[in-house]
Residue, then its C-alpha position, 0 to 999 in steps of 0.5 A: m138497069k138504068f140509074g138515076l140520082v135525086p134531087v139535084n136541086v134541093g139543098v145545093k149551095s150553088i148552081e155550079q154544084t148542081i152542074g158539077l154533080a150532073q156532069l160527074a153523073e154523066s161521066v160515070g154512066i148514070e143515066s138521069v138526074w131528077t128534082f123535087e118540087h115545092v114552091m115554098v115550105p111552110v114553117n108549120y103545117a098540118s098536112k101529112y107527107p104520105y111517105n114519111a112515118d112522121g108526116k113531115m117532108g125532109a126539108n126545112p123552110d130554109t133549104n134551097f129548093v131551086d125551081p126544077l125546070i130552071a135547075l134542069t135547064a142549067v143541067a141541060a146546057n152543060t151535059r150532052t146525054l144525061k136525061l132530066g126528070t122531075g120527080v115530081n112536079i105538082v101538076s095540080q097546083s100549076n097553070p097547065l098551059l104554062l107548064a106545057k110550054q115550059a116542058a116543051s121548051l125544056d125538051f127543045v133545049s135539051g134535045g129531047r132528054f126531058m121527062l116530066g114527072a107529075g103528081i097531084g100534091w099533098l101539101r094543102e098549105e102550098f095550094d093555099a099559097m098558090g091560090v089553087p083549090f086543094e079540093r078536086r086536085g085529082a080530077r084537076f090533074d087528070d084533066y090537065m094531063v089530057a089538056m097538056k098533051k093537046v098543047w104538045s100535039g101542034d094542032v089547034v087546041e080545043h079543050q073545055s072542062d070543069f077547069l079549063n076553057w081553051t080554044g083556037f090556039k097553038s103552042y110551039p115548039v112541040p116536043s120531039g117525041a111523037n107522044g109529047v114529053p114523056i110523062v112519069i106519074g109519081g106516087v103509090k096512093g089514091k087512084i095511082y094505078e088508073r092514072v098511070a094506066a091512063h096518062g103515064d109513059g112511066w111510073f115513079l114509085p117511092v118504094d125501096n125494095a123489090a117486094a114492095l114493087t111486086e105487090k103493086l104490079a097486079p093492080l097496075a096490070a088490072a088498071c092497064a087491062a081496063v084501058d086495053r094497055d100492055p102494062a109492059s109499056v109502063e117504064i118503072s122507076c123505083m127509089w133505092d136506099m142502097q141497102g142490099g147491094l147488087d142482090a137488091i138491084k137484081a131483085f128490082e130488075d126481076a120484078g120489072a123495074s127499068r130504073i133505080i133512082v138513088p137519093l143523094l143523101a144515101l151516097g154519104k156526106d160527100p155526094a161527089a165521092g159517093i157518085s164515084t164509089f157508086a159507079e165503081t161498086i154498082i154500075a160497073r158490076c151490073 
């Protein structure tokens, strides 16, 4: 089982804190660190966050929300083996050419350690502030996934769609992986199964127990079958709230998860001490 931490870019007081946590994680055998993304946090918003019962995200407008790619670049420069993931970046509100360039550049800077976690977004107020339509964000996401992989191919890019008109250019560097930057699709809502099957090297699920994962595997298998894909080729990452100890991890593994991602908040008030304890009580015993 691989283990990750999230988020290393939210609520931090300095970049030294982010780098220190990442270096500690690497030293104790944690495989990856992950970020969250919001460009802004509204003071008031009507949109409903889909993964909390109260419909609110777990950050107030005054929380430091360091840009994920900049935070992970700093981590990349100060680590050697630690993998780096966005969990997730909001692709539908981004400029896909710029994002493709940034992702390929981070792959280059990190020596191929970057994974682009990608989602469609839920916060209409943020789309409005970014000047991007909230409507058809799912269709835009699907189109951008195809288009970005063309940018990463190293070939001359030709891509015309309802959203883009790209022709006659290349963008280098290209990612080190044969299929471009690994894409980890985030979420459990909407057309998630079809999107994972079509575009994802991995799937990031905000579920905290193996039973919740298990009930989602049959729809994933059906979506993969529809595009002639082996569902075992999808690397599954799940959030874990530290409940259930080693038995919970074994259940996740038996269900098919390859990576457990632990929220830093679940490690206690002192995340550095929590990381060390986690390494001694969990990682060393798995």
